[in-house]
C-alpha positions in Angstrom: 20.0 38.4 -76.1 21.7 39.1 -72.7 20.9 37.0 -69.7 21.5 38.2 -66.2 21.3 35.6 -63.5 21.2 36.0 -59.7 20.3 34.2 -56.5 23.1 31.7 -55.8 24.7 31.2 -52.4 25.8 28.8 -49.7 23.2 26.8 -47.9 22.9 23.7 -45.8 21.4 20.5 -47.1 17.6 20.6 -47.0 17.4 24.4 -47.5 15.9 26.3 -50.4 17.2 28.8 -52.9 15.6 30.7 -55.7 17.5 31.6 -58.9 16.3 34.4 -61.2 17.3 35.3 -64.7 16.3 38.3 -66.8 16.5 38.2 -70.5 17.4 41.5 -72.2 16.4 41.6 -75.8 13.8 39.9 -78.0 12.9 36.3 -77.0 10.1 34.1 -78.1 7.6 32.4 -75.8 7.8 29.2 -77.8 11.5 28.8 -77.4 12.8 27.4 -74.1 14.3 29.5 -71.4 16.5 27.0 -69.5 18.7 26.4 -66.5 21.8 24.4 -66.8 24.4 23.5 -64.2 28.0 22.5 -64.2 29.5 20.8 -61.2 33.3 20.7 -60.7 34.9 18.2 -63.0 31.6 17.4 -64.8 29.9 18.4 -68.0 27.3 21.0 -68.1 23.8 19.5 -67.8 20.3 20.7 -68.5 18.4 21.1 -65.2 15.0 22.4 -66.5 13.4 24.4 -69.2 10.0 26.0 -69.9 8.3 27.4 -73.0 4.9 28.0 -74.4 3.4 25.2 -76.5 0.0 26.2 -77.9 -2.1 27.4 -75.0 -0.1 25.5 -72.4 3.4 25.6 -71.0 5.8 22.7 -71.6 8.4 22.0 -68.9 11.2 19.6 -68.6 13.2 18.6 -65.5 16.3 16.4 -65.1 15.5 13.3 -63.2 17.8 14.3 -60.4 15.8 17.4 -59.6 12.2 16.2 -60.2 10.0 16.9 -57.3 12.5 19.3 -55.7 13.0 22.1 -58.3 10.3 24.2 -60.0 10.9 26.4 -63.1 8.6 29.3 -63.6 8.6 31.9 -66.4 7.1 35.3 -66.7 6.5 35.9 -70.4 5.7 39.6 -70.0 8.8 40.3 -68.1 11.1 37.9 -69.9 12.3 36.3 -66.7 12.7 32.7 -65.6 13.1 31.5 -62.1 14.3 28.3 -60.6 12.9 27.4 -57.1 15.2 24.8 -55.6 13.9 23.0 -52.5 15.3 20.3 -50.4 18.8 21.0 -51.7 21.4 18.3 -51.6 25.2 18.5 -51.7 25.2 17.0 -55.2 23.3 20.1 -56.3 26.4 22.1 -55.8 27.3 23.6 -59.1 27.5 26.8 -61.2 24.0 27.4 -62.6 23.6 29.0 -65.9 20.6 30.6 -67.6 20.2 29.8 -71.3 18.2 31.0 -74.3 19.1 29.5 -77.6 22.9 30.3 -78.0 22.9 32.9 -75.2 24.3 32.1 -71.7 24.1 34.0 -68.5 27.3 34.6 -66.4 26.6 31.7 -64.0 25.7 31.8 -60.4 27.3 29.5 -57.8 25.2 27.3 -55.6 27.0 25.5 -52.8 25.2 23.0 -50.6 26.9 21.8 -47.5 26.1 18.5 -45.8 
């Protein structure tokens, strides 16, 4: 599976950004499509993921982004988006799309204070 991410940029605190990721290849709805991020000098961390569980979707968010970020997934198009609102300087990081052992190329999000 190849993952192509886009949408990063430089914004001021309080602004919004939307990240998008397209998965090329066969993926399964009941496996998570996820966003991770890695800030300078820190370990990569899980930001959010989403997958189909029965007839509903299951989502997970890191505590630091709850209420500000929203992950959405289009199961027909094999895409996953991350809507990031009320961005903070501590959200500055390279954001990676992930599916199982596949990683996107990373997209840089920089939030200035």
